[in-house]
C-alpha positions as CSV (number, residue, x, y, z in Angstrom):
1,X,-1.1,-29.7,35.8
2,X,-4.1,-27.3,35.4
3,X,-6.8,-27.5,32.5
4,X,-9.7,-25.4,32.0
5,X,-12.7,-27.8,32.4
6,X,-15.3,-25.5,30.9
7,X,-15.5,-24.5,27.2
8,X,-12.9,-21.7,26.6
9,X,-14.1,-18.2,26.6
10,X,-11.9,-16.2,24.1
11,X,-12.9,-12.8,25.3
12,X,-14.5,-10.7,27.9
13,X,-17.7,-8.8,27.9
14,X,-17.2,-5.1,27.2
15,X,-19.1,-2.3,28.8
16,X,-19.1,1.2,27.2
17,X,-20.2,4.5,28.6
18,X,-23.0,5.2,26.1
19,X,-25.2,8.2,26.5
20,X,-28.6,8.8,24.7
21,X,-28.6,12.0,22.6
22,X,-31.8,14.2,22.2
23,X,-33.6,13.4,19.1
24,X,-32.3,9.8,18.9
25,X,-28.8,8.1,18.7
26,X,-26.1,7.8,21.1
27,X,-22.7,8.9,22.0
28,X,-19.9,6.7,23.4
29,X,-17.5,8.6,25.7
30,X,-14.5,7.4,27.7
31,X,-12.6,4.1,27.6
32,X,-14.3,0.7,27.3
33,X,-14.3,-1.5,30.6
34,X,-13.5,-5.3,30.0
35,X,-15.5,-7.4,32.5
36,X,-14.0,-10.3,34.4
37,X,-14.1,-13.9,33.0
38,X,-14.9,-16.8,35.3
39,X,-13.5,-20.4,34.3
40,X,-13.4,-23.8,36.0
41,X,-9.8,-25.0,36.6
42,X,-9.2,-28.7,37.3
43,X,-5.7,-29.6,38.9
44,X,-4.3,-33.0,38.9
45,X,-1.1,-34.5,40.5
46,X,1.9,-34.6,38.3
47,X,3.4,-38.1,37.7
48,X,4.8,-39.6,41.1
49,X,2.9,-37.2,43.2
50,X,0.4,-38.5,45.8
51,X,-2.7,-36.3,45.8
52,X,-3.5,-36.7,49.4
53,X,-5.2,-34.2,51.8
54,X,-1.8,-32.6,52.5
55,X,-1.3,-32.1,48.8
56,X,-4.8,-30.6,48.4
57,X,-4.1,-28.3,51.4
58,X,-0.9,-27.1,50.0
59,X,-2.4,-26.3,46.6
60,X,-5.5,-24.6,47.9
61,X,-3.4,-22.3,50.3
62,X,-1.3,-21.3,47.3
63,X,-4.0,-20.6,45.1
64,X,-6.3,-18.8,47.5
65,X,-3.4,-16.5,48.9
66,X,-4.6,-13.6,46.8
67,X,-4.3,-12.3,43.2
68,X,-1.5,-13.5,41.0
69,X,-0.4,-14.0,37.5
70,X,-2.0,-17.0,35.7
71,X,0.1,-18.2,32.7
72,X,-1.6,-20.8,30.4
73,X,0.7,-23.5,29.2
74,X,-0.3,-23.0,25.5
75,X,0.4,-19.3,25.7
76,X,3.5,-18.6,27.7
77,X,4.1,-15.2,26.2
78,X,0.9,-13.6,28.1
79,X,-0.5,-13.8,31.6
80,X,-3.9,-13.0,33.2
81,X,-4.5,-11.6,36.8
82,X,-6.4,-14.2,38.5
83,X,-7.9,-15.1,41.8
84,X,-9.3,-18.4,43.1
85,X,-11.8,-17.3,45.8
86,X,-14.7,-19.8,45.4
87,X,-14.8,-22.9,47.5
88,X,-12.7,-25.7,45.9
89,X,-13.8,-29.3,45.6
90,X,-11.5,-32.2,45.9
91,X,-11.7,-36.0,45.3
92,X,-11.5,-39.0,43.0
93,X,-14.5,-37.9,41.0
94,X,-12.5,-35.0,39.7
95,X,-9.6,-37.1,38.8
96,X,-9.1,-40.9,39.5
97,X,-5.9,-40.3,41.5
98,X,-7.4,-37.2,43.2
99,X,-7.8,-33.8,42.0
100,X,-8.9,-30.2,42.7
101,X,-11.6,-28.3,40.9
102,X,-12.1,-24.6,41.6
103,X,-13.4,-21.6,39.9
104,X,-11.1,-18.9,38.7
105,X,-12.0,-15.3,38.2
106,X,-9.9,-13.4,35.8
107,X,-9.6,-9.8,34.9
108,X,-10.9,-9.0,31.4
109,X,-7.5,-8.1,30.0
110,X,-4.5,-10.4,29.1
111,X,-1.1,-9.0,29.4
112,X,2.3,-9.6,27.6
113,X,4.7,-11.6,29.9
114,X,7.6,-9.3,28.8
115,X,7.5,-5.5,28.5
116,X,9.1,-3.9,25.5
117,X,11.8,-1.3,25.9
118,X,12.3,1.5,23.2
119,X,15.0,4.2,23.4
120,X,15.8,7.3,21.5
121,X,18.1,10.5,22.1
122,X,16.7,13.9,21.7
123,X,18.2,16.2,18.9
124,X,17.5,19.8,19.4
125,X,15.6,18.8,22.7
126,X,13.1,16.7,20.8
127,X,12.8,12.9,20.3
128,X,10.2,10.7,18.8
129,X,9.7,7.0,19.5
130,X,7.2,4.8,17.6
131,X,5.3,2.6,20.0
132,X,6.2,-0.6,18.0
133,X,5.2,-3.5,20.3
134,X,2.7,-6.4,20.2
135,X,-0.5,-5.2,21.7
136,X,-4.2,-4.8,20.7
137,X,-5.0,-2.0,23.2
138,X,-3.2,1.2,24.2
139,X,-0.8,0.3,27.3
140,X,0.1,2.6,30.2
141,X,3.3,4.4,29.5
142,X,6.4,4.2,31.5
143,X,9.3,6.6,30.5
144,X,12.6,7.7,31.9
145,X,14.4,10.9,30.8
146,X,18.2,11.0,31.5
147,X,20.1,14.2,30.7
148,X,23.2,13.8,28.6
149,X,24.0,17.6,28.4
150,X,23.0,20.9,29.6
151,X,20.5,21.6,32.4
152,X,17.0,20.5,31.6
153,X,14.4,23.0,33.0
154,X,11.2,21.7,31.5
155,X,9.9,18.5,29.8
156,X,6.8,17.3,27.9
157,X,5.8,13.8,26.9
158,X,2.9,13.4,24.4
159,X,1.0,10.4,23.1
160,X,-2.3,9.3,22.2
161,X,-3.5,12.8,22.1
162,X,-2.7,13.5,25.6
163,X,0.3,15.5,27.1
164,X,2.2,15.6,30.4
165,X,4.3,18.8,31.1
166,X,6.6,19.8,33.8
167,X,8.5,22.9,34.7
168,X,10.9,24.3,37.2
169,X,13.3,21.4,36.6
170,X,17.1,21.6,37.2
171,X,18.0,18.2,35.7
172,X,21.7,17.6,34.8
173,X,23.6,14.6,33.8
174,X,23.5,11.8,36.3
175,X,19.9,12.5,37.4
176,X,16.8,10.8,36.1
177,X,13.2,11.9,35.5
178,X,10.8,8.9,35.7
179,X,7.1,8.8,34.8
180,X,4.7,5.9,34.9
181,X,1.0,6.3,34.0
182,X,0.0,3.6,36.5
183,X,-2.0,0.5,35.7
184,X,-5.1,-0.3,37.7
185,X,-5.2,-3.8,36.4
186,X,-1.8,-4.7,37.9
187,X,-2.6,-2.7,41.0
188,X,0.3,-0.1,40.3
189,X,-0.1,3.5,41.1
190,X,1.0,6.3,38.8
191,X,4.5,7.6,39.6
192,X,6.5,10.8,38.9
193,X,9.8,10.9,40.3
194,X,13.2,12.5,40.1
195,X,16.0,10.2,41.4
196,X,13.4,8.1,43.1
197,X,11.7,11.2,44.9
198,X,8.0,12.2,44.0
199,X,8.0,15.5,42.0
200,X,4.3,16.0,41.3
201,X,4.8,19.6,42.4
202,X,6.6,20.2,39.1
203,X,3.6,19.2,37.0
204,X,2.2,22.1,34.8
205,X,-0.2,19.7,32.8
206,X,-1.1,16.2,34.2
207,X,-2.3,13.3,32.0
208,X,-2.2,9.5,32.4
209,X,-0.6,8.6,29.0
210,X,-1.3,5.2,27.1
211,X,0.6,4.6,24.0
212,X,-1.5,3.3,21.1
213,X,0.1,0.5,19.0
214,X,2.1,2.1,16.2
215,X,1.6,5.6,17.7
216,X,4.2,8.2,18.4
217,X,5.6,8.9,21.7
218,X,6.9,12.5,21.5
219,X,9.4,13.9,24.1
220,X,10.5,17.5,24.3
221,X,13.0,18.8,26.7
222,X,14.2,22.5,27.3
223,X,17.8,23.5,28.2
224,X,19.7,20.3,27.1
225,X,19.6,17.0,25.6
226,X,18.6,13.6,26.9
227,X,18.3,9.9,26.6
228,X,14.8,8.7,26.7
229,X,13.6,5.1,27.3
230,X,9.9,4.1,26.9
231,X,8.7,0.8,28.3
232,X,5.4,-0.7,27.2
233,X,3.5,-4.0,28.2
234,X,1.1,-5.3,25.5
235,X,-2.5,-5.9,26.5
236,X,-5.4,-7.7,24.8
237,X,-9.2,-8.2,25.7
238,X,-10.0,-11.6,27.3
C-alpha cells in the first residue's frame, strides 16, 4: 500500500510565455507549461508480508526502474507520469513493521486511464465529430481514416483552429491513413502513416492537432468516402 505522506498538492505551478508590451501591459503567447509536482510516498507491507531487506530491495528496484504510470487508489480513472529518483529510506521509524519512504516526482498533468473513441462516416466527403470526452485541457488527436468507396486523393483534418492537409494519395478500401499528433508527456512521437508506413512526404500543411473539449473535429476527403475514428485521452492539471 502507498500513501502520500505530505499534504496533497491539488495542482501544479503553471508557467506561461508572457511578453511585455511597449507602453505597458503584456501578452501571453503559446501554450501554458505545467510544472512537476513532488510528493513524499510511504510504502508499507501488505498484511502477511515480511518487510525485510529483500522486500525493500525488490520494491526499490521496481520503483526506480524509470518513469511509469502512477494510479492513486482513490482515483483509478486517472494516472500520472511518475519517477522515483531520490534516495529512499527504510526502517521501523517509517512504519512499525518496516516501511519505505521516497520522494516521487510527477509530471504536471493528470491523464485519463482510458482513452475515448469517437467515430463518424463521411457524407459528400465530409465528416464532423464532436470531441465529447472527459477532460479539462485539449488533448493530442489520434485519427484513422479508412476509405469505404472510391479512391481518396487528398485529406484534411481540422480542429482547435489548426489543420493538417495531405495530397497525392491513392487510398482505396482496405487501406488506412493514421495520424497521431504526438504526446511529449507520454514520450510518444507524432505519427503519420499509411498501412503502417510513414507518409510525411504527402503533407501539404502540417499541424500537431489537439482537440478542445466539446470542439469539432472536421475531416474532409477528396475522391471517395471514408470511416473516421478519433481517439482522445483526457488530461487535467496536477
